[in-house]
C-alpha beads as a LAMMPS data file, in Angstrom:
LAMMPS data file: protein, C-alpha beads

493 atoms
492 bonds

1 atom types
1 bond types

-500.0 500.0 xlo xhi
-500.0 500.0 ylo yhi
-500.0 500.0 zlo zhi

Masses

1 110.0

Atoms # bond

1 1 1 52.807 -376.098 181.989
2 1 1 49.293 -374.782 181.276
3 1 1 48.263 -375.142 184.920
4 1 1 51.275 -373.097 186.026
5 1 1 50.320 -370.366 183.569
6 1 1 46.722 -370.391 184.868
7 1 1 47.917 -370.056 188.477
8 1 1 50.092 -367.069 187.542
9 1 1 47.189 -365.358 185.764
10 1 1 44.882 -365.920 188.740
11 1 1 47.473 -364.518 191.158
12 1 1 47.915 -361.377 189.049
13 1 1 44.146 -360.972 188.797
14 1 1 43.674 -361.203 192.585
15 1 1 46.450 -358.696 193.231
16 1 1 44.957 -356.303 190.681
17 1 1 41.490 -356.669 192.203
18 1 1 42.766 -355.958 195.715
19 1 1 44.687 -352.930 194.446
20 1 1 41.652 -351.531 192.670
21 1 1 39.485 -352.111 195.755
22 1 1 41.972 -350.347 198.039
23 1 1 42.193 -347.423 195.613
24 1 1 38.423 -347.199 195.465
25 1 1 38.089 -347.137 199.248
26 1 1 40.760 -344.442 199.516
27 1 1 38.946 -342.220 197.002
28 1 1 35.539 -342.474 198.650
29 1 1 36.875 -340.952 201.887
30 1 1 34.340 -342.885 203.957
31 1 1 35.142 -344.943 207.037
32 1 1 33.805 -346.896 209.972
33 1 1 33.035 -345.475 213.420
34 1 1 33.042 -347.904 216.372
35 1 1 31.736 -346.932 219.875
36 1 1 32.786 -349.171 222.733
37 1 1 32.529 -348.374 226.494
38 1 1 32.302 -344.582 226.076
39 1 1 35.127 -344.826 223.619
40 1 1 34.844 -344.063 219.935
41 1 1 37.101 -345.355 217.213
42 1 1 37.114 -343.945 213.716
43 1 1 38.680 -346.170 211.032
44 1 1 39.486 -345.157 207.547
45 1 1 38.639 -347.390 204.598
46 1 1 42.030 -349.127 204.542
47 1 1 42.078 -349.501 208.316
48 1 1 38.575 -350.952 208.274
49 1 1 39.607 -353.506 205.661
50 1 1 42.639 -354.519 207.710
51 1 1 40.482 -354.830 210.809
52 1 1 38.002 -357.053 209.064
53 1 1 40.818 -359.287 207.842
54 1 1 42.230 -359.528 211.365
55 1 1 38.836 -360.499 212.743
56 1 1 38.527 -363.223 210.114
57 1 1 42.002 -364.504 210.960
58 1 1 41.175 -364.600 214.673
59 1 1 37.947 -366.446 213.953
60 1 1 39.808 -368.993 211.789
61 1 1 42.395 -369.542 214.515
62 1 1 39.633 -370.031 217.065
63 1 1 38.053 -372.701 214.878
64 1 1 41.375 -374.497 214.500
65 1 1 42.009 -374.429 218.229
66 1 1 38.533 -375.773 218.859
67 1 1 39.181 -378.569 216.329
68 1 1 42.482 -379.345 218.035
69 1 1 40.714 -379.587 221.375
70 1 1 38.116 -381.934 219.949
71 1 1 40.881 -384.059 218.345
72 1 1 42.697 -384.285 221.676
73 1 1 39.524 -385.410 223.385
74 1 1 38.891 -388.019 220.676
75 1 1 42.515 -389.185 220.904
76 1 1 42.180 -389.590 224.654
77 1 1 38.965 -391.491 224.028
78 1 1 40.781 -393.918 221.681
79 1 1 39.273 -392.716 218.403
80 1 1 41.382 -392.376 215.244
81 1 1 42.441 -388.820 214.727
82 1 1 45.201 -386.903 213.044
83 1 1 47.178 -387.191 216.267
84 1 1 46.770 -390.947 216.375
85 1 1 47.673 -391.199 212.708
86 1 1 50.811 -389.215 213.399
87 1 1 51.860 -391.599 216.146
88 1 1 50.873 -394.573 213.956
89 1 1 53.111 -393.312 211.195
90 1 1 55.912 -392.861 213.682
91 1 1 55.504 -396.419 215.009
92 1 1 55.283 -397.758 211.467
93 1 1 58.487 -395.973 210.536
94 1 1 60.280 -397.435 213.555
95 1 1 58.801 -400.884 212.876
96 1 1 59.919 -401.027 209.253
97 1 1 63.329 -399.713 210.259
98 1 1 63.615 -402.567 212.766
99 1 1 62.445 -405.015 210.090
100 1 1 65.084 -403.728 207.675
101 1 1 67.763 -403.978 210.361
102 1 1 66.637 -407.530 211.100
103 1 1 66.916 -408.508 207.455
104 1 1 70.396 -407.026 207.269
105 1 1 71.406 -408.910 210.416
106 1 1 69.968 -412.104 208.948
107 1 1 71.909 -411.608 205.722
108 1 1 75.117 -411.013 207.655
109 1 1 74.654 -414.144 209.778
110 1 1 73.771 -412.456 213.075
111 1 1 70.882 -414.640 214.190
112 1 1 70.449 -413.245 217.688
113 1 1 70.420 -409.650 216.453
114 1 1 67.895 -410.562 213.773
115 1 1 65.593 -412.150 216.368
116 1 1 65.818 -409.042 218.566
117 1 1 64.991 -406.758 215.650
118 1 1 62.116 -409.028 214.618
119 1 1 60.622 -408.759 218.124
120 1 1 61.007 -404.987 217.987
121 1 1 59.357 -404.847 214.568
122 1 1 56.434 -406.939 215.803
123 1 1 55.997 -404.620 218.786
124 1 1 55.669 -401.617 216.496
125 1 1 53.970 -403.094 213.416
126 1 1 51.734 -405.884 214.671
127 1 1 52.274 -407.633 211.317
128 1 1 52.967 -411.291 212.166
129 1 1 52.941 -412.333 208.504
130 1 1 56.134 -410.286 208.143
131 1 1 57.844 -410.583 211.484
132 1 1 57.160 -414.296 212.092
133 1 1 59.039 -415.289 208.967
134 1 1 62.026 -413.180 210.011
135 1 1 61.860 -414.684 213.503
136 1 1 61.750 -418.249 212.137
137 1 1 64.712 -417.759 209.838
138 1 1 66.685 -415.973 212.559
139 1 1 65.939 -418.814 214.976
140 1 1 67.170 -421.369 212.418
141 1 1 70.310 -419.335 211.862
142 1 1 71.035 -419.175 215.577
143 1 1 70.338 -422.906 216.013
144 1 1 67.068 -422.545 217.908
145 1 1 65.082 -425.074 215.859
146 1 1 62.394 -425.409 218.528
147 1 1 61.568 -421.701 218.307
148 1 1 61.613 -421.869 214.509
149 1 1 59.179 -424.793 214.537
150 1 1 56.811 -422.889 216.818
151 1 1 56.849 -419.864 214.534
152 1 1 56.314 -421.941 211.382
153 1 1 53.321 -423.589 213.035
154 1 1 51.890 -420.138 213.806
155 1 1 52.225 -419.287 210.119
156 1 1 49.914 -422.198 209.290
157 1 1 46.985 -420.389 210.902
158 1 1 46.949 -417.618 208.264
159 1 1 45.950 -418.328 204.671
160 1 1 48.481 -415.773 203.465
161 1 1 51.396 -417.490 205.218
162 1 1 50.295 -421.135 205.248
163 1 1 52.502 -422.081 202.290
164 1 1 55.525 -420.452 203.925
165 1 1 54.867 -422.402 207.112
166 1 1 54.506 -425.727 205.290
167 1 1 57.670 -425.134 203.285
168 1 1 59.609 -424.080 206.374
169 1 1 58.563 -427.212 208.263
170 1 1 59.470 -429.293 205.209
171 1 1 62.971 -427.814 205.167
172 1 1 63.331 -428.557 208.876
173 1 1 62.305 -432.186 208.450
174 1 1 64.772 -432.551 205.590
175 1 1 67.538 -431.175 207.790
176 1 1 66.552 -433.634 210.530
177 1 1 66.554 -436.543 208.079
178 1 1 62.847 -437.251 208.517
179 1 1 62.199 -437.818 204.809
180 1 1 58.825 -439.469 205.389
181 1 1 57.301 -436.394 207.030
182 1 1 59.161 -434.141 204.611
183 1 1 57.585 -436.008 201.682
184 1 1 54.079 -435.443 203.066
185 1 1 54.813 -431.759 203.629
186 1 1 56.285 -431.447 200.131
187 1 1 53.135 -432.999 198.659
188 1 1 51.035 -430.511 200.640
189 1 1 53.168 -427.588 199.486
190 1 1 52.974 -428.833 195.885
191 1 1 49.168 -428.990 196.083
192 1 1 49.121 -425.392 197.339
193 1 1 51.589 -424.004 194.797
194 1 1 52.233 -426.490 191.972
195 1 1 54.222 -423.884 190.026
196 1 1 56.818 -423.394 192.778
197 1 1 60.043 -424.696 191.240
198 1 1 61.915 -425.349 194.496
199 1 1 58.989 -427.354 195.873
200 1 1 58.835 -429.314 192.620
201 1 1 62.525 -430.196 192.793
202 1 1 62.336 -431.143 196.473
203 1 1 59.253 -433.290 195.939
204 1 1 60.851 -434.989 192.926
205 1 1 63.981 -435.797 194.925
206 1 1 61.958 -437.216 197.818
207 1 1 59.728 -439.248 195.509
208 1 1 62.654 -440.788 193.647
209 1 1 64.361 -441.508 196.953
210 1 1 61.286 -443.302 198.283
211 1 1 60.506 -445.136 195.034
212 1 1 57.327 -443.218 194.191
213 1 1 58.007 -443.331 190.453
214 1 1 54.404 -442.669 189.447
215 1 1 54.225 -439.508 191.542
216 1 1 57.594 -438.377 190.213
217 1 1 56.324 -438.749 186.639
218 1 1 53.412 -436.461 187.489
219 1 1 55.786 -433.838 188.893
220 1 1 58.035 -433.750 185.811
221 1 1 54.884 -433.634 183.681
222 1 1 53.874 -430.487 185.567
223 1 1 57.336 -429.011 185.062
224 1 1 57.039 -429.665 181.328
225 1 1 53.641 -427.938 181.115
226 1 1 54.999 -424.890 182.910
227 1 1 58.037 -424.654 180.654
228 1 1 60.477 -425.381 183.477
229 1 1 61.825 -428.518 181.788
230 1 1 62.928 -428.891 178.146
231 1 1 60.956 -431.468 176.202
232 1 1 63.976 -433.671 175.453
233 1 1 65.041 -433.683 179.116
234 1 1 61.484 -434.527 180.144
235 1 1 61.389 -437.428 177.692
236 1 1 64.650 -438.810 179.067
237 1 1 63.637 -438.479 182.722
238 1 1 60.186 -439.859 182.084
239 1 1 61.860 -442.869 180.511
240 1 1 64.072 -443.288 183.576
241 1 1 61.029 -443.236 185.853
242 1 1 59.114 -445.586 183.581
243 1 1 62.100 -447.934 183.687
244 1 1 62.022 -447.983 187.471
245 1 1 58.300 -448.710 187.386
246 1 1 59.038 -451.639 185.097
247 1 1 61.732 -452.956 187.430
248 1 1 59.336 -452.834 190.349
249 1 1 56.792 -454.805 188.358
250 1 1 59.439 -457.367 187.452
251 1 1 60.280 -457.802 191.094
252 1 1 56.633 -458.621 191.756
253 1 1 56.724 -461.243 188.976
254 1 1 53.900 -459.650 187.021
255 1 1 55.302 -460.393 183.586
256 1 1 52.596 -458.840 181.408
257 1 1 52.667 -455.491 183.169
258 1 1 56.456 -455.643 183.299
259 1 1 56.729 -456.125 179.566
260 1 1 54.419 -453.210 178.889
261 1 1 56.279 -450.901 181.287
262 1 1 59.705 -451.924 179.996
263 1 1 58.694 -451.427 176.382
264 1 1 57.206 -448.030 177.268
265 1 1 60.457 -446.974 178.914
266 1 1 62.444 -448.017 175.874
267 1 1 60.020 -446.211 173.556
268 1 1 60.428 -442.987 175.524
269 1 1 64.229 -443.119 175.341
270 1 1 65.685 -445.773 173.005
271 1 1 69.267 -444.871 173.986
272 1 1 68.655 -445.542 177.692
273 1 1 70.713 -448.697 178.097
274 1 1 68.929 -450.245 181.140
275 1 1 65.554 -449.636 179.475
276 1 1 66.712 -451.331 176.281
277 1 1 67.994 -454.333 178.246
278 1 1 64.770 -454.603 180.226
279 1 1 62.648 -454.268 177.098
280 1 1 64.696 -456.925 175.309
281 1 1 64.366 -459.334 178.231
282 1 1 60.620 -458.722 178.289
283 1 1 60.388 -459.496 174.568
284 1 1 62.391 -462.689 175.100
285 1 1 60.008 -463.701 177.881
286 1 1 57.119 -462.986 175.560
287 1 1 58.572 -465.185 172.822
288 1 1 59.515 -462.328 170.500
289 1 1 63.301 -462.624 170.000
290 1 1 63.245 -460.571 166.796
291 1 1 61.777 -457.598 168.631
292 1 1 64.413 -458.009 171.343
293 1 1 67.214 -458.041 168.776
294 1 1 65.829 -454.944 167.082
295 1 1 65.685 -453.028 170.380
296 1 1 69.259 -453.979 171.293
297 1 1 70.639 -453.137 167.858
298 1 1 69.079 -449.698 168.007
299 1 1 70.532 -449.052 171.455
300 1 1 73.946 -450.445 170.417
301 1 1 74.015 -448.072 167.448
302 1 1 73.491 -445.176 169.898
303 1 1 76.054 -446.374 172.467
304 1 1 77.715 -449.794 172.650
305 1 1 77.635 -451.237 176.141
306 1 1 78.477 -454.618 177.715
307 1 1 74.976 -454.949 179.167
308 1 1 73.487 -454.705 175.682
309 1 1 75.766 -457.453 174.457
310 1 1 74.887 -459.627 177.451
311 1 1 71.175 -459.153 176.717
312 1 1 71.807 -459.980 173.062
313 1 1 73.482 -463.209 174.160
314 1 1 70.470 -464.132 176.301
315 1 1 68.272 -464.185 173.203
316 1 1 69.783 -467.573 172.261
317 1 1 71.474 -468.983 175.376
318 1 1 71.968 -472.493 173.979
319 1 1 73.884 -471.622 170.793
320 1 1 77.488 -472.693 170.224
321 1 1 80.334 -470.152 170.320
322 1 1 80.605 -470.274 166.520
323 1 1 76.877 -469.704 166.105
324 1 1 76.995 -466.865 168.604
325 1 1 79.867 -465.184 166.786
326 1 1 77.933 -465.376 163.529
327 1 1 74.730 -464.017 165.075
328 1 1 76.593 -461.155 166.779
329 1 1 77.922 -459.887 163.438
330 1 1 74.666 -457.991 162.858
331 1 1 75.121 -456.235 166.182
332 1 1 78.836 -455.549 165.757
333 1 1 78.354 -454.023 162.312
334 1 1 76.531 -451.003 163.765
335 1 1 79.643 -449.615 165.523
336 1 1 82.530 -451.573 164.033
337 1 1 85.258 -449.102 165.068
338 1 1 84.052 -448.576 168.632
339 1 1 86.289 -449.806 171.461
340 1 1 83.498 -451.850 173.024
341 1 1 82.859 -453.542 169.675
342 1 1 86.518 -454.529 169.340
343 1 1 86.617 -455.952 172.856
344 1 1 83.377 -457.859 172.345
345 1 1 84.570 -459.313 169.049
346 1 1 87.821 -460.418 170.684
347 1 1 85.978 -462.155 173.522
348 1 1 83.630 -463.906 171.113
349 1 1 86.579 -465.166 169.059
350 1 1 88.235 -466.442 172.222
351 1 1 85.080 -468.393 172.994
352 1 1 85.173 -469.766 169.439
353 1 1 88.854 -470.727 169.971
354 1 1 90.012 -468.429 167.165
355 1 1 92.788 -466.704 169.083
356 1 1 94.552 -465.032 166.077
357 1 1 91.205 -463.479 165.133
358 1 1 90.755 -462.322 168.714
359 1 1 94.160 -460.627 168.578
360 1 1 93.293 -458.958 165.272
361 1 1 89.979 -457.786 166.673
362 1 1 91.748 -455.961 169.496
363 1 1 93.927 -454.057 167.052
364 1 1 96.098 -451.466 168.755
365 1 1 93.844 -451.011 171.781
366 1 1 96.419 -452.436 174.246
367 1 1 98.845 -449.719 173.113
368 1 1 96.640 -446.706 172.334
369 1 1 94.123 -447.103 175.164
370 1 1 95.206 -449.825 177.575
371 1 1 92.489 -450.740 180.044
372 1 1 92.246 -453.538 182.584
373 1 1 89.793 -455.329 180.329
374 1 1 91.813 -455.144 177.107
375 1 1 95.058 -456.098 178.862
376 1 1 93.364 -459.030 180.603
377 1 1 92.033 -460.212 177.234
378 1 1 95.595 -459.998 175.898
379 1 1 96.784 -462.094 178.830
380 1 1 94.133 -464.706 178.069
381 1 1 95.121 -464.787 174.392
382 1 1 98.787 -465.101 175.307
383 1 1 98.082 -467.975 177.694
384 1 1 95.869 -469.756 175.135
385 1 1 98.558 -469.440 172.435
386 1 1 101.176 -470.978 174.718
387 1 1 103.166 -467.838 175.473
388 1 1 105.646 -467.863 178.352
389 1 1 104.285 -467.175 181.811
390 1 1 106.483 -464.077 181.947
391 1 1 104.532 -462.589 179.033
392 1 1 101.210 -463.401 180.684
393 1 1 102.442 -461.928 183.957
394 1 1 103.514 -458.796 182.090
395 1 1 100.040 -458.235 180.658
396 1 1 98.439 -458.864 184.045
397 1 1 100.855 -456.531 185.834
398 1 1 99.958 -453.736 183.406
399 1 1 96.257 -454.489 183.908
400 1 1 96.567 -453.866 187.649
401 1 1 97.516 -450.215 187.186
402 1 1 95.619 -449.488 183.970
403 1 1 92.350 -447.631 183.709
404 1 1 89.281 -449.764 184.346
405 1 1 87.530 -448.244 181.324
406 1 1 84.048 -446.774 181.159
407 1 1 81.801 -447.064 184.197
408 1 1 78.630 -445.498 185.533
409 1 1 79.858 -442.133 186.832
410 1 1 77.744 -439.444 188.483
411 1 1 78.066 -436.174 186.594
412 1 1 77.317 -434.226 189.754
413 1 1 79.663 -435.705 192.375
414 1 1 81.870 -437.956 190.164
415 1 1 81.184 -441.026 192.305
416 1 1 81.339 -444.417 190.570
417 1 1 78.574 -447.013 190.615
418 1 1 78.799 -450.666 189.711
419 1 1 75.290 -450.662 188.211
420 1 1 73.048 -448.014 186.764
421 1 1 70.539 -446.400 189.121
422 1 1 68.082 -443.518 188.654
423 1 1 69.603 -441.636 191.586
424 1 1 73.166 -441.300 192.795
425 1 1 73.790 -443.118 196.068
426 1 1 76.298 -440.465 197.103
427 1 1 74.672 -437.101 196.319
428 1 1 71.088 -438.140 195.568
429 1 1 71.149 -436.550 192.118
430 1 1 68.422 -437.745 189.774
431 1 1 69.411 -439.090 186.333
432 1 1 73.038 -438.040 186.760
433 1 1 74.776 -441.351 185.907
434 1 1 76.508 -441.574 182.553
435 1 1 78.607 -444.329 181.000
436 1 1 82.093 -442.903 180.627
437 1 1 85.641 -443.394 181.782
438 1 1 86.200 -441.818 185.211
439 1 1 89.156 -439.489 185.709
440 1 1 90.737 -441.764 188.320
441 1 1 92.526 -444.941 187.334
442 1 1 92.194 -446.767 190.642
443 1 1 88.520 -447.655 190.328
444 1 1 86.753 -450.961 190.262
445 1 1 86.647 -452.823 186.985
446 1 1 83.211 -452.864 185.318
447 1 1 81.248 -456.100 185.604
448 1 1 83.391 -457.229 188.524
449 1 1 86.328 -459.501 187.771
450 1 1 84.675 -461.462 184.965
451 1 1 86.801 -461.004 181.871
452 1 1 84.309 -462.650 179.552
453 1 1 80.864 -461.920 180.962
454 1 1 79.236 -462.383 177.567
455 1 1 80.550 -465.828 176.786
456 1 1 78.073 -468.320 178.171
457 1 1 77.650 -471.744 176.658
458 1 1 77.871 -475.455 177.151
459 1 1 80.848 -477.531 178.180
460 1 1 83.999 -476.245 176.534
461 1 1 86.437 -478.293 174.535
462 1 1 89.984 -479.013 175.542
463 1 1 91.171 -476.024 173.576
464 1 1 88.613 -473.785 175.177
465 1 1 89.722 -475.055 178.562
466 1 1 93.128 -473.629 177.727
467 1 1 91.634 -470.124 178.041
468 1 1 92.295 -468.744 181.461
469 1 1 89.090 -467.380 183.063
470 1 1 89.330 -463.817 184.286
471 1 1 88.341 -464.855 187.807
472 1 1 91.543 -466.927 187.879
473 1 1 93.701 -464.692 185.733
474 1 1 93.073 -461.483 187.640
475 1 1 91.617 -461.128 191.114
476 1 1 92.094 -458.753 194.025
477 1 1 92.281 -459.396 197.726
478 1 1 90.214 -457.465 200.239
479 1 1 92.326 -454.345 199.707
480 1 1 92.305 -454.725 195.930
481 1 1 96.114 -454.742 195.727
482 1 1 97.372 -458.336 195.333
483 1 1 97.620 -460.361 192.135
484 1 1 96.782 -464.075 192.169
485 1 1 97.955 -466.055 189.171
486 1 1 97.087 -469.713 188.986
487 1 1 99.988 -471.102 186.987
488 1 1 98.379 -474.488 186.629
489 1 1 95.200 -473.223 184.946
490 1 1 95.508 -473.200 181.176
491 1 1 98.417 -475.682 181.131
492 1 1 97.940 -479.326 180.132
493 1 1 99.821 -482.218 181.577

Bonds

1 1 1 2
2 1 2 3
3 1 3 4
4 1 4 5
5 1 5 6
6 1 6 7
7 1 7 8
8 1 8 9
9 1 9 10
10 1 10 11
11 1 11 12
12 1 12 13
13 1 13 14
14 1 14 15
15 1 15 16
16 1 16 17
17 1 17 18
18 1 18 19
19 1 19 20
20 1 20 21
21 1 21 22
22 1 22 23
23 1 23 24
24 1 24 25
25 1 25 26
26 1 26 27
27 1 27 28
28 1 28 29
29 1 29 30
30 1 30 31
31 1 31 32
32 1 32 33
33 1 33 34
34 1 34 35
35 1 35 36
36 1 36 37
37 1 37 38
38 1 38 39
39 1 39 40
40 1 40 41
41 1 41 42
42 1 42 43
43 1 43 44
44 1 44 45
45 1 45 46
46 1 46 47
47 1 47 48
48 1 48 49
49 1 49 50
50 1 50 51
51 1 51 52
52 1 52 53
53 1 53 54
54 1 54 55
55 1 55 56
56 1 56 57
57 1 57 58
58 1 58 59
59 1 59 60
60 1 60 61
61 1 61 62
62 1 62 63
63 1 63 64
64 1 64 65
65 1 65 66
66 1 66 67
67 1 67 68
68 1 68 69
69 1 69 70
70 1 70 71
71 1 71 72
72 1 72 73
73 1 73 74
74 1 74 75
75 1 75 76
76 1 76 77
77 1 77 78
78 1 78 79
79 1 79 80
80 1 80 81
81 1 81 82
82 1 82 83
83 1 83 84
84 1 84 85
85 1 85 86
86 1 86 87
87 1 87 88
88 1 88 89
89 1 89 90
90 1 90 91
91 1 91 92
92 1 92 93
93 1 93 94
94 1 94 95
95 1 95 96
96 1 96 97
97 1 97 98
98 1 98 99
99 1 99 100
100 1 100 101
101 1 101 102
102 1 102 103
103 1 103 104
104 1 104 105
105 1 105 106
106 1 106 107
107 1 107 108
108 1 108 109
109 1 109 110
110 1 110 111
111 1 111 112
112 1 112 113
113 1 113 114
114 1 114 115
115 1 115 116
116 1 116 117
117 1 117 118
118 1 118 119
119 1 119 120
120 1 120 121
121 1 121 122
122 1 122 123
123 1 123 124
124 1 124 125
125 1 125 126
126 1 126 127
127 1 127 128
128 1 128 129
129 1 129 130
130 1 130 131
131 1 131 132
132 1 132 133
133 1 133 134
134 1 134 135
135 1 135 136
136 1 136 137
137 1 137 138
138 1 138 139
139 1 139 140
140 1 140 141
141 1 141 142
142 1 142 143
143 1 143 144
144 1 144 145
145 1 145 146
146 1 146 147
147 1 147 148
148 1 148 149
149 1 149 150
150 1 150 151
151 1 151 152
152 1 152 153
153 1 153 154
154 1 154 155
155 1 155 156
156 1 156 157
157 1 157 158
158 1 158 159
159 1 159 160
160 1 160 161
161 1 161 162
162 1 162 163
163 1 163 164
164 1 164 165
165 1 165 166
166 1 166 167
167 1 167 168
168 1 168 169
169 1 169 170
170 1 170 171
171 1 171 172
172 1 172 173
173 1 173 174
174 1 174 175
175 1 175 176
176 1 176 177
177 1 177 178
178 1 178 179
179 1 179 180
180 1 180 181
181 1 181 182
182 1 182 183
183 1 183 184
184 1 184 185
185 1 185 186
186 1 186 187
187 1 187 188
188 1 188 189
189 1 189 190
190 1 190 191
191 1 191 192
192 1 192 193
193 1 193 194
194 1 194 195
195 1 195 196
196 1 196 197
197 1 197 198
198 1 198 199
199 1 199 200
200 1 200 201
201 1 201 202
202 1 202 203
203 1 203 204
204 1 204 205
205 1 205 206
206 1 206 207
207 1 207 208
208 1 208 209
209 1 209 210
210 1 210 211
211 1 211 212
212 1 212 213
213 1 213 214
214 1 214 215
215 1 215 216
216 1 216 217
217 1 217 218
218 1 218 219
219 1 219 220
220 1 220 221
221 1 221 222
222 1 222 223
223 1 223 224
224 1 224 225
225 1 225 226
226 1 226 227
227 1 227 228
228 1 228 229
229 1 229 230
230 1 230 231
231 1 231 232
232 1 232 233
233 1 233 234
234 1 234 235
235 1 235 236
236 1 236 237
237 1 237 238
238 1 238 239
239 1 239 240
240 1 240 241
241 1 241 242
242 1 242 243
243 1 243 244
244 1 244 245
245 1 245 246
246 1 246 247
247 1 247 248
248 1 248 249
249 1 249 250
250 1 250 251
251 1 251 252
252 1 252 253
253 1 253 254
254 1 254 255
255 1 255 256
256 1 256 257
257 1 257 258
258 1 258 259
259 1 259 260
260 1 260 261
261 1 261 262
262 1 262 263
263 1 263 264
264 1 264 265
265 1 265 266
266 1 266 267
267 1 267 268
268 1 268 269
269 1 269 270
270 1 270 271
271 1 271 272
272 1 272 273
273 1 273 274
274 1 274 275
275 1 275 276
276 1 276 277
277 1 277 278
278 1 278 279
279 1 279 280
280 1 280 281
281 1 281 282
282 1 282 283
283 1 283 284
284 1 284 285
285 1 285 286
286 1 286 287
287 1 287 288
288 1 288 289
289 1 289 290
290 1 290 291
291 1 291 292
292 1 292 293
293 1 293 294
294 1 294 295
295 1 295 296
296 1 296 297
297 1 297 298
298 1 298 299
299 1 299 300
300 1 300 301
301 1 301 302
302 1 302 303
303 1 303 304
304 1 304 305
305 1 305 306
306 1 306 307
307 1 307 308
308 1 308 309
309 1 309 310
310 1 310 311
311 1 311 312
312 1 312 313
313 1 313 314
314 1 314 315
315 1 315 316
316 1 316 317
317 1 317 318
318 1 318 319
319 1 319 320
320 1 320 321
321 1 321 322
322 1 322 323
323 1 323 324
324 1 324 325
325 1 325 326
326 1 326 327
327 1 327 328
328 1 328 329
329 1 329 330
330 1 330 331
331 1 331 332
332 1 332 333
333 1 333 334
334 1 334 335
335 1 335 336
336 1 336 337
337 1 337 338
338 1 338 339
339 1 339 340
340 1 340 341
341 1 341 342
342 1 342 343
343 1 343 344
344 1 344 345
345 1 345 346
346 1 346 347
347 1 347 348
348 1 348 349
349 1 349 350
350 1 350 351
351 1 351 352
352 1 352 353
353 1 353 354
354 1 354 355
355 1 355 356
356 1 356 357
357 1 357 358
358 1 358 359
359 1 359 360
360 1 360 361
361 1 361 362
362 1 362 363
363 1 363 364
364 1 364 365
365 1 365 366
366 1 366 367
367 1 367 368
368 1 368 369
369 1 369 370
370 1 370 371
371 1 371 372
372 1 372 373
373 1 373 374
374 1 374 375
375 1 375 376
376 1 376 377
377 1 377 378
378 1 378 379
379 1 379 380
380 1 380 381
381 1 381 382
382 1 382 383
383 1 383 384
384 1 384 385
385 1 385 386
386 1 386 387
387 1 387 388
388 1 388 389
389 1 389 390
390 1 390 391
391 1 391 392
392 1 392 393
393 1 393 394
394 1 394 395
395 1 395 396
396 1 396 397
397 1 397 398
398 1 398 399
399 1 399 400
400 1 400 401
401 1 401 402
402 1 402 403
403 1 403 404
404 1 404 405
405 1 405 406
406 1 406 407
407 1 407 408
408 1 408 409
409 1 409 410
410 1 410 411
411 1 411 412
412 1 412 413
413 1 413 414
414 1 414 415
415 1 415 416
416 1 416 417
417 1 417 418
418 1 418 419
419 1 419 420
420 1 420 421
421 1 421 422
422 1 422 423
423 1 423 424
424 1 424 425
425 1 425 426
426 1 426 427
427 1 427 428
428 1 428 429
429 1 429 430
430 1 430 431
431 1 431 432
432 1 432 433
433 1 433 434
434 1 434 435
435 1 435 436
436 1 436 437
437 1 437 438
438 1 438 439
439 1 439 440
440 1 440 441
441 1 441 442
442 1 442 443
443 1 443 444
444 1 444 445
445 1 445 446
446 1 446 447
447 1 447 448
448 1 448 449
449 1 449 450
450 1 450 451
451 1 451 452
452 1 452 453
453 1 453 454
454 1 454 455
455 1 455 456
456 1 456 457
457 1 457 458
458 1 458 459
459 1 459 460
460 1 460 461
461 1 461 462
462 1 462 463
463 1 463 464
464 1 464 465
465 1 465 466
466 1 466 467
467 1 467 468
468 1 468 469
469 1 469 470
470 1 470 471
471 1 471 472
472 1 472 473
473 1 473 474
474 1 474 475
475 1 475 476
476 1 476 477
477 1 477 478
478 1 478 479
479 1 479 480
480 1 480 481
481 1 481 482
482 1 482 483
483 1 483 484
484 1 484 485
485 1 485 486
486 1 486 487
487 1 487 488
488 1 488 489
489 1 489 490
490 1 490 491
491 1 491 492
492 1 492 493
């Protein structure tokens, strides 16, 4: 605002000065006389002023023309001039226009057009760090993986584009199924940019797929430090990885290290069922059954599970069914109304030959939530109490079409797994298995066909022999459709 006012004042002042000067020259009456080739020119004051201005203008134009000539000579000589800068700007404009058109073609799925525009942009711009990336992606889109690989390798030569080249080659190896090379490239990319979230996720997936649990723990630790992973999620996943480390140590029969790793996994996530089972087994191996019982009780209070009960039974494998039922009361008290607790209590009472108590333990489960396991238990109770074969067959027929109950289900792809695993065998998702009832009813029964997987003991009595084992009560053929009932089992001569 002030500068505009100053410019207006200066303009008015110049106009006023020129007016005063012209008036002064007109009043003096003087002039200029010029003699040239026997010719004489007389100029008045105003005419003289105009002539001087014209001479100055001609001189200025002559200087500009001389500068233009010098610029042309320098341009022809290859030096940078205003002319060369003009043509450079023109080429740059055309190059960036071709680059923009290439990006649009790439976004619309026209790989060949994108490659053509990328070549045009490179011809105008000479900026390989920009055009090579477009060329590589266009080549991948059009299916020319060989050309894409060549371009990605060229990107490795420049420090500014080396990460892009490594990541592009990593993606190619993943698409080809070469996970070994992809893992090495992912590690290289992670070392170059440890904060890159996509590289972190890819490296974590490859490490868990190859069993590099220690490296995977370092990656999720980095994600935690950068705020890319909530603390509770990190604790859970770190426990999963620690559990897998413990399992590997167990497989190598290094009991001391295995115990330490298993206990660490359980400490990180007490509600992780496989970690609790592994920790309890390690305590049992170390001669600390009380610690094992405490770990299992804590996990059972969080979520009852058959594997926890099986581990609890392994604490005292030589006890009688009555002793086992009494010892299990401390475990069952934590979640007395849970469905798993009712089923476990029923199975323990069957082992103790208290069939009325087993029926009471089931409650209304066969009616409110009939599953293959609860209905098979009912069939065993009915057979043990001398019910007609028609009644037993009825329970078993219902069990064939009933839900198989909770199983390890992937939250990402909904596939069902017989045992817990850190990664899904179907989609490769990490820590996606949860213990719940799948939406489909025609799935495999948990723990195979063993109706009473927790009841292990010494030779049974005659009454216990009357209980029909699940492997004989309910079994499937190869297609999982036929029912085999051994009518002789459970009947005495």
